[in-house]
C-alpha positions in Angstrom: -88.3 -104.3 -94.8 -87.7 -102.8 -98.5 -84.4 -103.8 -98.2 -85.1 -107.4 -96.6 -87.2 -108.1 -99.5 -85.3 -106.8 -102.0 -82.2 -109.1 -100.9 -85.0 -111.8 -101.0 -86.1 -111.6 -104.8 -82.3 -111.0 -105.6 -81.3 -114.3 -104.0 -84.3 -116.0 -105.6 -83.1 -114.4 -109.1 -79.8 -116.1 -108.5 -80.9 -119.4 -107.7 -83.0 -119.4 -110.4 -80.4 -117.8 -113.1 -78.4 -121.0 -111.8 -80.1 -123.1 -112.3 -80.8 -122.2 -115.8 -77.3 -122.5 -116.4 -76.7 -125.3 -114.7 -80.1 -126.8 -117.5 -78.3 -125.5 -120.3 -74.3 -126.6 -119.2 -74.7 -129.7 -117.5 -74.5 -132.0 -120.3 -71.8 -130.0 -121.9 -69.2 -129.9 -118.4 -70.0 -134.1 -117.9 -68.6 -134.6 -121.4 -65.6 -132.4 -121.1 -65.0 -133.3 -117.8 -65.1 -137.2 -119.3 -62.4 -136.3 -121.5 -60.5 -133.9 -119.2 -60.4 -136.7 -116.7 -59.0 -139.6 -120.0 -56.3 -136.7 -120.7 -55.2 -137.3 -117.4 -55.4 -141.3 -117.2 -53.5 -141.0 -120.7 -50.3 -138.9 -119.9 -50.4 -140.1 -116.3 -51.6 -143.3 -116.0 -48.4 -145.3 -117.0 -45.9 -143.1 -115.5 -47.5 -144.2 -111.4 -44.8 -147.3 -112.4 -41.8 -144.9 -112.3 -42.6 -142.5 -109.9 -43.4 -143.2 -106.6 -44.8 -139.6 -105.7 -47.8 -139.4 -104.0 -49.0 -136.5 -105.7 -48.6 -138.0 -109.0 -50.8 -141.4 -107.4 -53.8 -139.0 -106.2 -54.6 -137.5 -110.0 -54.9 -140.8 -111.3 -56.9 -142.3 -109.0 -59.5 -139.3 -108.5 -59.4 -139.7 -112.7 -59.8 -142.9 -112.7 -63.2 -143.5 -110.0 -64.7 -140.6 -111.8 -64.2 -141.2 -115.1 -67.0 -144.5 -115.1 -69.0 -142.1 -112.8 -69.6 -138.9 -114.6 -69.5 -140.6 -118.1 -72.2 -143.0 -116.8 -74.7 -139.9 -115.6 -73.7 -138.1 -118.9 -75.1 -140.7 -120.9 -78.2 -140.4 -118.6 -78.4 -137.2 -118.9 -78.2 -136.7 -122.9 -81.4 -139.6 -123.2 -83.0 -137.5 -120.9 -82.9 -134.4 -122.7 -83.4 -136.2 -126.0 -86.7 -137.6 -124.4 -88.1 -134.1 -122.9 -87.0 -132.8 -126.9 -89.0 -135.3 -128.2 -92.3 -135.4 -126.0 -92.1 -131.2 -126.7 -92.2 -131.3 -130.1 -92.7 -134.6 -131.1 -89.4 -134.5 -133.4 -85.7 -133.9 -132.4 -84.2 -130.9 -133.9 -80.7 -130.8 -135.4 -79.2 -129.7 -132.3 -80.1 -132.6 -130.9 -79.3 -134.8 -133.3 -75.7 -133.5 -133.0 -75.5 -134.1 -129.5 -76.9 -137.5 -129.6 -73.6 -138.5 -131.4 -71.8 -137.6 -128.2 -73.2 -141.2 -126.7 -71.5 -143.4 -128.5 -68.0 -141.2 -127.9 -68.8 -141.4 -124.1 -68.9 -145.1 -124.5 -65.3 -144.8 -126.6 -64.2 -142.9 -123.6 -65.2 -145.0 -120.7 -62.9 -147.7 -122.5 -60.4 -145.7 -121.6 -56.6 -145.7 -122.7 -54.1 -148.2 -123.4 -52.0 -147.1 -121.1 -54.2 -148.0 -117.6 -57.3 -150.6 -117.4 -56.9 -151.2 -113.5 -55.9 -148.6 -110.5 -55.1 -151.5 -108.4 -55.3 -155.6 -108.4 -58.6 -155.5 -107.3 -59.9 -154.0 -109.8 -58.7 -157.0 -111.8 -60.9 -158.7 -109.5 -64.0 -156.6 -110.3 -64.3 -157.8 -113.9 -67.7 -159.1 -113.9 -68.9 -155.4 -112.5 -67.1 -153.9 -115.6 -68.8 -156.4 -117.6 -72.1 -155.5 -116.6 -71.0 -151.6 -116.8 -70.8 -152.8 -121.0 -74.0 -153.9 -121.2 -75.7 -150.9 -119.6 -73.8 -148.6 -121.3 -74.1 -150.0 -124.6 -78.1 -150.1 -124.1 -77.9 -146.9 -123.3 -76.3 -145.9 -126.1 -78.4 -148.2 -128.2 -81.6 -146.4 -126.7 -79.7 -142.8 -127.5 -79.0 -143.9 -131.1 -82.7 -145.3 -131.4 -84.5 -142.0 -130.1 -82.4 -139.8 -132.7 -82.4 -142.3 -135.5 -82.8 -140.8 -139.1 -81.8 -141.3 -143.3 -78.9 -138.7 -142.1 -75.5 -139.2 -141.8 -75.0 -138.5 -138.6 -76.5 -141.6 -137.5 -74.8 -143.5 -139.5 -71.9 -142.0 -138.0 -73.3 -142.5 -134.8 -73.1 -146.3 -135.5 -69.7 -145.9 -136.7 -68.7 -144.5 -133.2 -71.1 -147.2 -131.4 -68.9 -150.0 -132.8 -65.3 -148.4 -132.0 -66.5 -147.8 -128.4 -68.0 -151.0 -128.2 -64.2 -152.7 -129.3 -62.5 -150.4 -126.5 -65.0 -151.1 -124.4 -64.7 -154.5 -124.5 -60.9 -154.8 -124.4 -61.5 -153.1 -121.0 -63.6 -155.8 -119.8 -61.7 -158.0 -121.4 -58.2 -157.8 -120.2 -59.4 -157.1 -116.5 -60.7 -160.8 -116.6 -57.6 -162.0 -118.5 -55.7 -159.9 -115.4 -57.6 -161.3 -112.5 -55.7 -163.6 -110.1 -58.4 -166.6 -110.3 -57.5 -166.7 -115.0 -53.8 -165.8 -114.1 -53.4 -168.6 -112.2 -56.1 -171.0 -114.7 -54.1 -169.8 -117.4 -50.5 -170.3 -115.6 -51.3 -174.3 -114.9 -49.7 -176.9 -116.9 -52.0 -179.5 -118.5 -53.2 -182.1 -116.2 -51.0 -185.2 -116.3 -52.8 -188.6 -116.1 -49.6 -190.9 -115.7 -48.8 -193.9 -117.5 -52.1 -196.0 -118.1 -51.9 -198.3 -114.3 -54.5 -201.0 -115.2 -53.3 -201.6 -119.0 -49.7 -202.4 -117.5 -51.0 -204.4 -114.4 -53.4 -206.5 -117.1 -50.1 -207.5 -119.0 -48.5 -208.2 -115.7 -51.3 -210.8 -114.7 -51.4 -212.4 -118.2 -47.6 -213.2 -118.4 -47.9 -214.7 -114.5 -50.8 -216.6 -116.0 -48.8 -217.9 -118.9 -46.3 -219.5 -116.2 -43.6 -216.8 -116.7 -41.9 -215.4 -113.2 -42.9 -211.4 -114.2 -41.1 -208.7 -112.2 -41.5 -204.8 -113.3 -38.2 -202.7 -113.2 -38.1 -199.0 -113.4 -36.3 -196.5 -115.7 -36.2 -193.2 -115.3 -37.5 -190.5 -117.4 -34.1 -188.3 -117.9 -35.5 -184.4 -118.1 -34.2 -182.3 -121.2 -33.4 -178.7 -119.5 -36.1 -176.5 -121.7 -34.5 -173.5 -122.7 -35.7 -169.7 -121.9 -36.9 -169.1 -125.5 -40.0 -171.2 -126.6 -40.9 -169.4 -129.8 -39.8 -167.6 -132.5 -36.0 -168.1 -134.6 -33.3 -166.9 -132.7 -30.7 -167.9 -134.5 -29.9 -164.6 -136.9 -29.9 -162.5 -133.2 -26.9 -160.1 -133.4 -25.7 -160.0 -129.2 -24.4 -156.9 -130.0 -27.9 -155.0 -131.4 -29.4 -152.2 -129.1 -32.5 -150.9 -129.4 -32.6 -147.3 -130.3 -32.7 -146.1 -126.6 -29.5 -148.5 -126.1 -30.7 -151.6 -124.5 -29.4 -154.5 -125.9 -31.7 -156.7 -128.0 -30.5 -160.1 -126.7 -31.4 -158.8 -122.3 -35.2 -157.5 -123.9 -35.7 -161.5 -125.2 -33.7 -162.8 -122.4 -36.4 -160.8 -120.1 -39.5 -161.7 -121.6 -38.3 -165.5 -122.0 -37.8 -165.5 -117.9 -41.1 -164.2 -117.7 -43.1 -166.5 -119.4 -42.3 -168.6 -116.4 -41.2 -166.8 -113.5 -44.8 -164.8 -113.7 -46.0 -167.8 -111.8 -44.3 -166.6 -108.8 -46.4 -163.3 -108.9 -49.2 -165.5 -108.2 -47.7 -167.8 -105.8 -47.1 -171.1 -107.8 -44.5 -173.6 -107.5 -41.3 -174.0 -110.2 -39.6 -176.7 -110.8 -35.8 -176.9 -110.3 -35.1 -177.0 -114.1 -37.0 -173.6 -114.4 -34.4 -172.7 -111.6 -31.3 -174.3 -113.3 -32.2 -172.3 -116.3 -32.3 -169.7 -114.8 -29.2 -169.6 -113.1 -27.3 -170.7 -116.2 -28.1 -167.7 -117.5 -27.6 -165.1 -114.3 -23.9 -166.7 -113.8 -22.8 -165.3 -117.0 -23.9 -162.0 -116.4 -22.5 -158.8 -114.7 -24.9 -157.0 -111.5 -25.7 -154.2 -114.2 -27.3 -156.5 -116.5 -28.5 -159.0 -113.8 -30.6 -155.8 -112.4 -31.5 -154.7 -116.0 -33.3 -158.0 -116.3 -35.4 -157.8 -113.5 -36.5 -154.2 -114.7 -37.5 -155.2 -118.1 -39.2 -158.4 -116.5 -41.1 -156.2 -113.9 -41.6 -153.5 -116.8 -43.2 -156.6 -118.3 -45.0 -157.2 -115.2 -47.0 -154.5 -114.6 -47.9 -154.1 -118.4 -49.6 -157.3 -118.2 -51.6 -156.3 -114.8 -52.6 -153.1 -115.4 -52.2 -152.4 -119.1 -53.8 -153.8 -122.2 -50.6 -155.4 -123.2 -52.5 -158.6 -123.3 -54.5 -157.9 -125.9 -52.5 -155.1 -127.9 -49.3 -157.1 -128.4 -50.7 -159.8 -131.2 -51.4 -159.6 -134.4 -55.2 -159.2 -133.8 -54.2 -156.5 -131.1 -52.4 -154.7 -134.1 -55.5 -155.3 -136.3 -57.8 -153.5 -133.8 -56.0 -150.8 -133.4 -55.9 -150.3 -137.6 -59.4 -150.7 -137.4 -60.0 -148.5 -134.6 -57.9 -145.1 -135.7 -59.4 -145.9 -139.8 -62.7 -145.9 -138.6 -62.3 -142.7 -136.1 -60.1 -140.9 -138.9 -63.0 -141.7 -141.6 -65.7 -140.4 -139.0 -63.9 -137.3 -138.5 -63.4 -136.4 -142.0 -67.4 -137.3 -143.3 -68.2 -135.0 -139.6 -66.2 -132.1 -141.2 -67.1 -132.4 -144.6 -70.7 -134.2 -145.3 -73.1 -131.6 -143.9 -73.8 -127.9 -143.1 -74.5 -128.2 -139.1 -76.3 -124.1 -139.4 -79.1 -124.9 -137.1 -76.8 -126.0 -134.5 -75.5 -124.6 -131.2 -72.0 -123.4 -131.8 -70.8 -124.4 -128.5 -72.0 -128.0 -129.1 -70.4 -128.0 -132.4 -66.9 -127.0 -131.3 -67.2 -130.2 -128.0 -68.1 -132.7 -130.6 -65.0 -131.8 -132.9 -63.1 -131.3 -129.9 -64.2 -135.0 -128.8 -63.1 -136.3 -132.4 -59.8 -134.7 -132.5 -58.9 -135.4 -128.9 -60.2 -139.4 -129.8 -57.9 -139.7 -132.7 -54.8 -137.8 -130.9 -55.3 -140.3 -128.0 -55.6 -143.1 -130.9 -52.0 -141.8 -132.0 -50.3 -141.4 -129.2 -51.6 -144.9 -128.0 -50.0 -146.7 -131.5 -47.1 -144.6 -130.4 -46.8 -146.1 -127.2 -47.1 -149.9 -128.5 -44.4 -149.3 -130.8 -42.4 -147.9 -128.6 -42.6 -150.9 -126.3 -40.2 -153.4 -124.7 -42.9 -155.8 -126.7 -42.4 -154.7 -129.9 -38.5 -155.1 -129.6 -39.2 -158.4 -128.8 -42.0 -158.7 -131.9 -39.4 -157.5 -134.2 -36.2 -159.6 -133.1 -37.8 -162.6 -132.7 -40.2 -162.8 -135.6 -36.6 -161.5 -137.6 -38.7 -158.7 -139.7 -36.9 -156.7 -142.7 -34.4 -154.4 -141.6 -37.0 -151.7 -143.7 -39.4 -152.4 -140.9 -37.1 -151.7 -138.2 -36.2 -149.0 -139.2 -39.8 -147.0 -139.8 -40.7 -148.7 -136.6 -37.7 -146.8 -135.0 -38.2 -143.5 -136.8 -41.2 -143.0 -134.7 -40.4 -144.4 -131.4 -41.0 -142.4 -128.5 -38.1 -141.6 -125.8 -38.5 -144.8 -123.3 -40.2 -144.0 -120.3 -38.2 -145.6 -116.8 -39.8 -148.7 -116.1 -39.0 -148.3 -112.6 -38.2 -145.5 -109.9 -34.5 -146.2 -109.4 -35.3 -145.0 -106.2 -35.3 -146.1 -102.2 -37.9 -144.6 -100.1 -36.2 -143.6 -96.7 -38.4 -143.0 -93.1 -36.6 -142.0 -89.8 -38.3 -143.4 -87.0 -36.4 -141.0 -84.6 -36.7 -137.9 -86.4 -40.5 -138.8 -86.9 -40.5 -139.0 -82.7 -39.3 -135.5 -82.7 -41.6 -133.9 -84.9 -39.0 -131.9 -86.4 -40.4 -131.0 -89.2 -44.3 -130.1 -88.4 -47.1 -130.7 -90.8 -48.8 -127.3 -91.7 -52.0 -127.1 -90.2 -51.9 -129.7 -88.2 -54.7 -128.5 -86.0 -56.9 -128.8 -88.7 -55.8 -132.1 -90.1 -56.0 -133.8 -86.9 -59.7 -132.8 -86.5 -60.5 -134.2 -90.1 -58.9 -137.1 -89.0 -56.3 -137.8 -92.1 -52.9 -136.0 -89.9 -51.7 -139.8 -89.3 -51.7 -141.2 -93.0 -50.4 -137.5 -93.6 -47.5 -137.7 -91.3 -45.8 -140.4 -92.7 -46.2 -139.6 -96.1 -44.4 -135.9 -95.0 -41.3 -137.8 -93.3 -40.9 -140.0 -96.4 -38.0 -139.1 -98.4 -37.0 -140.9 -101.7 -33.1 -141.0 -102.8 -31.4 -142.7 -105.6 -30.5 -146.6 -105.6 -26.3 -146.3 -105.6 -24.8 -148.6 -108.2 -22.6 -149.6 -105.1 -25.7 -151.0 -103.2 -26.7 -153.0 -106.8 -23.6 -154.6 -106.5 -23.0 -155.1 -103.2 -26.8 -157.0 -103.2 -25.8 -158.8 -106.2 -22.4 -160.1 -105.2 -23.8 -161.8 -101.9 -26.5 -162.8 -103.7 -24.2 -164.6 -105.9 -21.8 -165.9 -103.3 -25.1 -167.6 -101.1 -26.2 -169.2 -104.9 -22.5 -171.0 -104.8 -22.8 -171.8 -101.0 -26.2 -172.6 -100.4 -28.7 -174.9 -102.2 -31.2 -173.7 -99.7 -33.0 -170.8 -99.5 -31.5 -167.4 -97.6 -32.7 -167.7 -93.7 -32.4 -165.9 -90.4 -29.6 -167.8 -89.2 -27.7 -165.6 -92.0 -28.1 -162.6 -89.9 -26.8 -163.3 -86.7 -23.5 -165.2 -88.7 -22.8 -161.4 -89.7 -22.1 -161.0 -85.7 -20.4 -163.9 -85.6 -18.1 -163.3 -88.2 -17.0 -160.0 -86.4 -16.3 -161.5 -83.2 -19.6 -159.6 -81.8 -21.5 -162.5 -80.2 -22.4 -160.1 -77.2 -25.4 -158.8 -79.2 -26.4 -161.7 -80.4 -29.8 -161.0 -78.8 -30.6 -158.7 -81.5 -30.9 -160.9 -84.3 -32.3 -164.0 -82.6 -36.0 -162.4 -82.5 -38.4 -161.9 -84.7 -37.7 -159.8 -88.1 -40.0 -156.9 -87.4 -37.9 -156.3 -83.8 -34.2 -156.4 -85.7 -35.3 -154.0 -88.4 -36.3 -151.6 -85.5 -33.6 -152.1 -83.2 -31.2 -151.9 -85.9 -32.3 -149.2 -87.5 -32.4 -147.0 -84.7 -28.9 -148.2 -83.3 -27.5 -147.5 -86.6 -28.6 -144.1 -86.6 -27.4 -143.0 -83.0 -24.3 -144.6 -84.7 -24.4 -142.2 -87.9 -25.3 -138.9 -86.0 -22.4 -139.9 -83.2 -19.5 -140.6 -85.3 -19.9 -137.8 -88.3 -17.8 -139.3 -90.5 -16.9 -138.0 -94.0 -19.5 -140.2 -96.5 -16.5 -140.0 -99.3 -14.0 -141.9 -97.1 -16.5 -144.6 -95.5 -18.5 -145.7 -98.3 -20.3 -147.9 -96.0 -21.2 -145.3 -94.2 -24.0 -144.2 -96.2 -25.4 -147.2 -97.9 -26.0 -148.3 -94.7 -28.1 -145.8 -93.5 -29.8 -145.9 -96.6 -30.4 -149.5 -96.0 -31.9 -148.5 -92.5 -34.4 -146.1 -93.4 -35.4 -148.3 -96.2 -36.4 -151.4 -93.9 -37.9 -148.8 -91.2 -39.6 -147.5 -94.4 -41.2 -150.8 -95.1 -42.1 -151.9 -91.2 -43.8 -148.3 -91.3 -45.9 -147.8 -94.5 -45.7 -151.3 -95.9 -45.5 -154.3 -92.9 -47.7 -156.5 -95.7 -44.2 -157.0 -97.5 -42.1 -158.5 -94.4 -42.5 -161.4 -92.7 -45.5 -161.6 -90.6 -45.2 -160.3 -86.7 -46.1 -157.8 -84.2 -44.4 -155.2 -86.0 -47.2 -152.3 -85.4 -47.2 -152.8 -82.0 -43.6 -152.9 -81.5 -43.5 -149.3 -83.6 -46.3 -148.0 -81.3 -44.6 -148.7 -77.7 -41.8 -147.5 -78.9 -43.0 -144.5 -80.5 -45.0 -143.9 -77.0 -41.5 -144.8 -74.6 -39.4 -142.3 -76.8 -42.0 -139.8 -77.0 -42.3 -140.1 -72.7 -38.4 -140.1 -72.6 -38.4 -136.5 -74.9 -41.7 -135.1 -72.7 -38.9 -136.2 -69.6 -36.0 -134.5 -70.7 -38.3 -131.2 -72.0 -39.2 -130.6 -69.2 -35.8 -131.3 -67.0 -34.0 -128.8 -69.3 -36.7 -126.2 -69.7 -38.9 -123.6 -67.4 -42.9 -124.7 -68.2 -43.6 -121.7 -69.9 -41.1 -122.0 -72.6 -42.5 -125.8 -73.8 -45.0 -126.5 -75.8 -47.3 -129.6 -76.0 -48.3 -131.3 -79.4 -50.7 -134.5 -79.5 -49.6 -136.6 -81.9 -49.4 -140.4 -82.3 -50.0 -141.7 -85.8 -49.7 -145.5 -84.6 -52.9 -145.6 -82.0 -53.6 -144.3 -78.7 -52.7 -140.4 -78.6 -50.5 -139.5 -76.1 -48.8 -135.7 -74.9 -45.7 -135.0 -76.7 -43.8 -131.9 -75.0 -40.7 -130.8 -77.0 -38.5 -128.1 -76.6 -37.3 -126.1 -80.2 -34.1 -126.5 -79.2 -33.9 -130.1 -79.0 -36.3 -130.5 -82.3 -33.3 -131.5 -84.4 -32.2 -135.4 -84.9 -28.2 -135.3 -83.5 -29.4 -133.5 -80.2 -32.2 -136.3 -80.1 -29.0 -139.6 -80.7 -27.3 -137.6 -78.3 -29.4 -137.4 -75.4 -30.3 -141.4 -76.5 -26.9 -142.3 -76.2 -25.9 -140.4 -72.7 -28.6 -142.7 -70.9 -27.0 -145.6 -69.3 -27.7 -149.1 -70.3 -25.4 -151.3 -68.7 -28.6 -153.8 -67.6 -30.4 -155.0 -70.4 -34.0 -153.0 -70.8 -36.0 -156.2 -70.5 -34.6 -156.8 -67.6 -36.5 -153.7 -66.3 -39.4 -153.6 -68.5 -40.4 -156.8 -68.6 -42.1 -158.1 -71.4 -45.4 -156.6 -71.2 -44.1 -153.9 -73.5 -42.9 -154.4 -76.7 -40.8 -151.1 -77.1 -37.2 -151.2 -78.5 -35.5 -147.8 -77.9 -33.1 -148.5 -75.1 -32.1 -152.0 -76.4 -30.9 -150.0 -79.4 -29.2 -147.8 -77.3 -27.9 -150.9 -75.4 -26.9 -151.7 -78.9 -25.0 -148.8 -80.3 -23.1 -148.3 -76.9 -22.1 -151.9 -77.1 -20.9 -151.0 -81.2 -19.3 -148.1 -80.5 -17.5 -149.6 -77.6 -16.2 -153.3 -79.4 -14.8 -152.1 -82.9 -13.3 -149.1 -84.8 -15.1 -146.9 -87.2 -14.5 -148.4 -90.2 -14.5 -152.4 -88.8 -18.3 -151.3 -87.2 -19.8 -149.5 -90.5 -18.7 -152.5 -92.7 -20.3 -154.9 -90.5 -23.6 -153.1 -89.9 -24.1 -152.7 -93.9 -23.1 -156.5 -94.4 -26.1 -157.3 -91.6 -28.6 -154.6 -93.3 -27.7 -156.5 -96.7 -28.9 -159.6 -95.1 -31.9 -158.3 -93.1 -33.0 -156.9 -97.0 -32.2 -160.7 -98.6 -34.3 -162.3 -95.7 -37.1 -160.1 -96.1 -37.1 -160.6 -99.8 -36.8 -164.0 -99.4 -40.0 -164.5 -97.2 -42.1 -161.9 -99.1 -45.4 -162.8 -101.2 -45.9 -162.5 -104.8 -48.6 -160.3 -104.8 -47.2 -158.4 -102.0 -44.6 -157.0 -105.1 -47.1 -156.7 -108.3 -49.6 -154.2 -105.7 -46.1 -152.2 -105.6 -45.3 -152.3 -109.0 -47.6 -149.5 -109.2 -45.9 -147.1 -106.6 -43.0 -146.8 -108.4 -41.4 -150.1 -107.9 -39.5 -151.4 -104.5 -36.0 -152.4 -104.5 -37.1 -155.5 -102.1 -39.3 -156.5 -105.4 -36.4 -156.8 -107.7 -34.1 -158.4 -104.7 -36.6 -160.7 -104.0 -36.3 -161.5 -108.0 -32.8 -162.1 -107.7 -33.0 -164.6 -105.5 -35.6 -166.2 -107.4 -33.8 -166.2 -110.5 -30.8 -167.7 -108.4 -33.4 -170.5 -106.8 -33.0 -169.0 -103.3 -36.5 -168.6 -102.5 -39.1 -171.6 -101.4 -40.9 -171.4 -104.9 -39.7 -174.5 -106.3 -40.4 -178.3 -105.9 -38.4 -181.3 -107.9 -39.4 -182.4 -110.7 -39.1 -185.9 -112.0 -39.7 -187.6 -115.4 -42.2 -190.4 -115.5 -41.1 -194.4 -114.8 -41.3 -195.8 -117.5 -41.9 -199.6 -116.5 -40.3 -202.7 -117.9 -41.5 -206.0 -117.5 -38.9 -208.8 -117.2 -39.6 -212.1 -117.7 -37.8 -215.0 -116.5 
């Protein structure tokens, strides 16, 4: 009994000690945590545009979600503590006055770094919620300052920091509003056109008739003067051989900026004129494939900044002035705080935290200014406004190394590798109970490869040919035309279906041919490029189907997965003893089924060999009917036909051309808002191809624009 009583007493004492510790450190912990997440957002917030890895997006997502809530709770705890201190003693001690300075500092941190304002486009749509949050936080800060107000310098410094905090938080809310879809669309619409004055013309027409004239109206069409890509600034003195500190030709950055001002309409699904198309074509027909993709890369980098950072407000005269003001005020507050008073009656820990907050905020400002000066926006501004060479040199000296504008990578997802579960997740059972195994398995089987220059060149060459030969968007018939060019009409059935079926069928067939041919990639470059595009399109179909034309892709994937699972299970039972096999229940695409695959068969080449051994002389659709949407053995039939119809070199040449056509067709049919979402995930090759097609006028985003009809009265 004594031991039991001692145990209970020790537990009570332990709980009391924890509560005491938390009461002392709760505010400090939340302030330090807020500071920590702001550091994460500052350093990693802008890097997600150049990295597709999940490990980067997860901490940024967590930091973004928790930064506002923790700072809000911290302000509430701070006001509560000051209220308690005031009630207990009737006045605030020196330490409470020092802690009151944390309120405007937290308000400033709520403004967030310049490198990230929105985690996703949905955050821009919630700008009104952030405006309400600004009002609430400003009110809480004012309440804290009112309770701690004295004639001391601390109160004056708190007031100055409140002004800085309102500027920073106000900038964030303002940018979210400007980047919201409705506001973006409104800002890009042309002024309303009331057309020529029809009543006045008809009144004059009637008057001349009344005077006895025989009146007819003739129409003279107004000729449209082509609009150049540059709309502001004097570009007469630009040296086209000039390059930035990072080796990028200045004229490419200026062209990208000019094109962005026109083609950003596509990202919110607005329509452009044929005049815009002709202007864009005139630029792209005279540049190399390398410059074309670099130009698009810069253009998409600008678009990312507009949607997810404070670029709309920073890269202007007033933006530079605001940064100078906030930086100067922060520096002055730190200087006066260090020199004005002695803080002998204040807690050493609270004093250190205050110094840390002020110092880190100033470091934030310095880093933000360096990022601002190192951006493409600054290079454009300096070039267009023809600033002095001294200013150019000064800015160049402080510019940071250029961060990649996108990941330049192409995601890879092998459907057959996923089906055979070649690399199972660790702790699969635990993850399954938590119901997160399905999503994690997709990421687990996704890899990334750098986009080969040869692939970019082939895509650009094909787009250029299409631009010369066709005055209309890329159509699905171009995919089947590849088979006709190689006299492979027997497989036309594989291209006369929906795009998701084409992708999945040809992806599996490409895998089967790839592992059965076993060619040297150095001798057959089309061999590896075909595999890259095949796995990339499968990745889009599995992970981001919304980037592709609408269809029943998810149903088709589930049915194909179930058929593959059933096939490999049957093979395992026929080739192994029952005790040697092991069941694994998994199906990330929907309904759970059972999979029994022997360990020796968990290799992709072996799986492909088993599938190719299946006799597909009778077409699978005649056997299974139309209920199941599986394309597994359709792909086997296609792979067998490919191997029998042509030699290896011709086969892979045709497969690569077909995949390029599939990519172009998918890009031409995709929507702009899908691509804006992908910009924050490291960027997509599909987005670059989509914008390349738009610049060549090979999408449905253009409509004919004609001048006003100038009516002329003819009197007889």
